[in-house]
C-alpha positions in Angstrom: 59.1 -10.2 -5.5 56.2 -12.3 -4.4 55.6 -9.8 -1.5 55.5 -6.9 -3.8 53.3 -8.7 -6.1 50.9 -9.6 -3.4 50.9 -5.9 -2.2 50.3 -4.5 -5.5 47.3 -7.2 -6.4 46.0 -5.9 -2.5 46.3 -1.9 -3.9 44.5 -2.7 -7.0 41.8 -4.7 -5.6 41.4 -1.8 -3.0 41.3 0.6 -5.8 38.9 -1.4 -7.6 36.6 -1.7 -4.5 36.5 2.1 -3.5 36.4 2.9 -7.1 32.8 1.6 -7.4 30.0 4.1 -7.3 27.3 3.6 -4.8 23.9 3.8 -6.2 21.9 6.1 -4.4 18.0 5.1 -3.5 15.3 6.8 -5.6 14.4 10.3 -4.1 12.2 13.2 -4.9 14.0 16.2 -6.2 12.1 18.5 -3.9 9.4 17.7 -1.3 7.6 19.9 1.4 6.7 18.6 4.8 4.2 20.7 6.7 2.0 20.4 9.9 -2.0 19.8 8.6 -3.7 22.9 9.3 -7.4 22.9 10.2 -8.6 23.9 6.8 -7.2 21.2 5.1 -10.0 18.8 5.5 -9.2 16.7 2.6 -7.6 13.4 3.4 -5.6 11.6 0.6 -2.9 10.6 -1.5 -2.8 11.7 -4.8 -0.7 11.5 -8.2 -0.5 13.8 -10.9 1.2 14.3 -14.2 4.7 14.8 -14.2 5.3 12.5 -11.5 3.6 15.2 -8.5 2.7 13.6 -5.5 0.5 15.1 -2.8 -0.8 13.7 0.8 -2.8 15.7 2.9 -3.9 15.1 6.3 -1.7 12.2 6.8 0.0 10.7 9.5 3.6 9.0 9.6 1.7 5.4 10.2 -0.5 6.5 7.2 2.8 7.3 5.1 4.3 4.2 6.0 1.2 1.9 5.1 1.5 3.6 1.8 5.2 3.6 1.2 5.3 -0.1 2.6 1.9 -1.9 1.3 1.1 -2.6 4.8 -1.9 -2.4 7.1 -2.2 -0.1 10.4 -2.1 -3.4 12.4 1.4 -4.1 10.7 3.1 -1.5 12.1 4.5 -1.5 15.9 6.5 0.8 18.2 7.4 4.2 18.0 6.1 7.4 19.9 2.5 8.1 20.2 2.7 10.9 17.6 3.1 9.0 14.4 -0.5 8.0 14.6 -1.4 11.4 16.0 0.1 14.2 14.3 -0.8 15.0 10.8 1.1 16.3 8.0 0.7 18.0 4.2 3.2 16.6 1.5 4.0 17.7 -1.7 7.2 15.9 -3.5 8.0 16.2 -7.2 10.5 13.7 -8.7 13.9 14.4 -10.6 13.3 15.1 -14.3 15.6 12.2 -15.2 13.2 9.5 -13.4 10.8 7.6 -15.2 8.1 9.0 -12.9 8.6 12.5 -14.2 7.2 11.1 -17.4 4.0 9.6 -15.6 0.7 10.8 -17.1 -2.2 8.9 -14.7 -5.8 8.9 -15.8 -7.0 10.1 -12.3 -5.3 11.8 -9.1 -6.1 9.1 -7.1 -3.8 6.3 -9.1 -1.8 4.7 -7.0 1.9 5.7 -6.9 4.3 3.2 -9.2 6.8 1.2 -7.7 9.5 4.0 -8.4 7.7 7.0 -6.4 6.8 4.4 -3.1 10.6 4.0 -3.2 11.0 7.9 -3.3 8.7 8.1 -0.4 10.5 5.4 1.5 13.8 8.0 1.0 11.8 10.7 2.3 10.5 9.2 5.6 13.9 8.1 6.3 15.3 11.6 5.3 12.9 14.0 7.0 11.2 11.7 9.7 14.6 9.9 10.7 12.4 6.6 10.2 14.0 3.5 11.5 12.6 0.2 11.6 13.2 -3.8 11.6 10.7 -6.4 9.8 9.8 -9.6 12.1 7.7 -12.5 10.4 6.0 -14.6 12.3 3.1 -17.5 11.8 -0.2 -16.3 12.5 -3.5 -16.3 11.5 -4.6 -15.2 8.2 -7.5 -15.6 5.6 -7.5 -17.3 2.2 -9.5 -15.9 -0.4 -10.6 -18.9 -2.4 -13.4 -19.4 -5.3 -16.1 -21.3 -3.5 -16.4 -25.0 -4.3 -19.8 -25.1 -4.6 -19.9 -22.7 -7.5 -18.1 -23.0 -11.0 -16.5 -20.2 -12.9 -19.9 -19.5 -14.8 -21.6 -18.7 -11.3 -19.2 -16.2 -10.2 -20.5 -12.8 -9.7 -17.4 -11.1 -11.5 -17.4 -9.5 -14.7 -14.1 -8.7 -16.6 -13.6 -5.0 -15.9 -15.4 -2.7 -18.1 -12.7 0.0 -18.6 -9.0 -0.7 -17.9 -9.1 3.4 -17.2 -11.4 3.6 -14.7 -9.8 3.7 -11.1 -9.2 0.4 -9.4 -11.4 0.7 -6.3 -13.1 -1.7 -3.5 -16.1 -0.4 -1.5 -20.2 -0.5 -0.9 -22.7 -1.0 -3.1 -23.3 2.6 -2.8 -20.2 3.3 -5.1 -18.5 5.5 -2.5 -16.5 5.1 0.5 -15.4 2.2 2.2 -16.5 -1.4 2.8 -19.8 -1.0 4.7 -22.8 -3.1 6.3 -24.6 -3.2 2.8 -22.3 -5.0 0.8 -19.3 -4.8 -1.6 -18.6 -3.5 -4.7 -15.7 -3.1 -6.9 -14.1 -1.3 -10.2 -11.6 -2.5 -12.1 -10.6 -4.5 -9.3 -7.8 -7.3 -9.2 -8.3 -10.2 -6.7 -5.4 -9.0 -5.3 -6.9 -5.4 -4.4 -9.8 -7.0 -3.1 -7.8 -9.2 -0.8 -5.9 -6.0 -0.1 -8.9 -4.3 1.1 -10.4 -6.8 3.1 -7.4 -7.4 5.3 -7.9 -3.7 6.8 -11.2 -4.7 7.9 -10.3 -8.2 9.1 -7.1 -7.1 10.3 -5.3 -10.2 9.5 -3.5 -10.9 6.0 -5.9 -12.0 3.2 -3.9 -13.8 0.8 -5.2 -14.0 -2.8 -5.7 -17.7 -3.6 -8.2 -17.5 -6.4 -6.3 -18.2 -9.3 -8.1 -15.5 -10.9 -6.1 -12.8 -13.0 -7.0 -9.6 -14.2 -9.5 -7.0 -12.9 -13.2 -7.2 -12.6 -16.3 -5.5 -12.0 -18.6 -6.6 -9.3 -21.7 -5.9 -6.9 -23.2 -7.5 -4.1 -25.9 -5.9 -1.8 -26.0 -7.6 1.6 -29.7 -7.7 2.9 -29.3 -7.3 7.0 -32.2 -7.9 9.4 -31.3 -4.4 11.1 -30.6 -0.8 10.1 -26.8 -1.2 11.3 -25.5 -4.3 10.2 -21.8 -5.8 11.1 -19.5 -5.1 8.8 -17.7 -8.2 9.4 -21.0 -10.4 9.0 -21.7 -8.3 5.6 -18.2 -9.1 4.2 -18.2 -12.9 4.7 -21.7 -12.8 3.4 -21.0 -10.9 0.1 -17.8 -12.6 -0.4 -19.9 -16.1 -0.4 -22.6 -13.9 -2.6 -20.1 -13.0 -5.3 -18.7 -16.9 -5.3 -15.6 -16.6 -3.5 -14.8 -17.9 0.3 -13.0 -16.5 3.1 -11.2 -19.5 4.9 -9.4 -19.2 8.1 -5.4 -20.8 7.9 -2.0 -20.1 9.4 0.5 -18.2 7.4 3.2 -15.6 7.4 2.3 -12.4 9.3 5.1 -9.2 8.7 5.4 -6.4 11.2 7.1 -3.1 10.4 8.3 -2.6 14.4 10.1 1.0 14.6 13.1 1.6 16.2 13.2 5.5 15.8 11.3 8.1 14.5 11.6 11.9 14.7 9.2 14.9 14.2 10.6 16.4 10.6 11.6 20.3 10.6 9.0 21.8 8.4 9.9 23.7 5.1 
């Protein structure tokens, strides 16, 4: 009887195990992936009411940057085409998702976490992307408040409007960070650190302790007509009352194990 009882318990346990439903990762209901055409000159990833996401002239590397919130230097391995071939994607989430109720105030609003998870699923399904993560200690920058200034001397103003597109770039209020300084609109310190990471080619970690979003602008006066962008960044950050200091910290890399060119549809 003890043996029979044991078998019965095992059967029930197995039934319970196999009876569990497997939760599928978030995925777009419909997605079109095609090679970009020469007449598609715009490069960008946009979100729209109803949760629709489009990416134009994006390489697989660029899509990974968006999906996993990493910079180009944090992606290693893979065939050469992942940084050369450009694709245009139009994807729509299922009506049952929270993203289908989304109504972004501007098309450049970044995708929410659910849509980023859907983009990750799309990369796995359509590009057969497989990778592993490696984290090693390496050089980083810490973004801090300069000890030589108090909060009253910070050249950061609370964001004028929470509806403005969160943006960090040059003082000309267009394009990326240039040799002429740094400006930001409705930008958190975390966003500033993320933008700086791409230019400095090492992780920039926000250690300012400053919460919320800010508007700011600092124009860097250079001695020549083509100022060095890196020199301008360090001078501009100091001009805002902040500081970049070198340190050691965790540096994560996505190492591609496998990727395939997607079949168009």
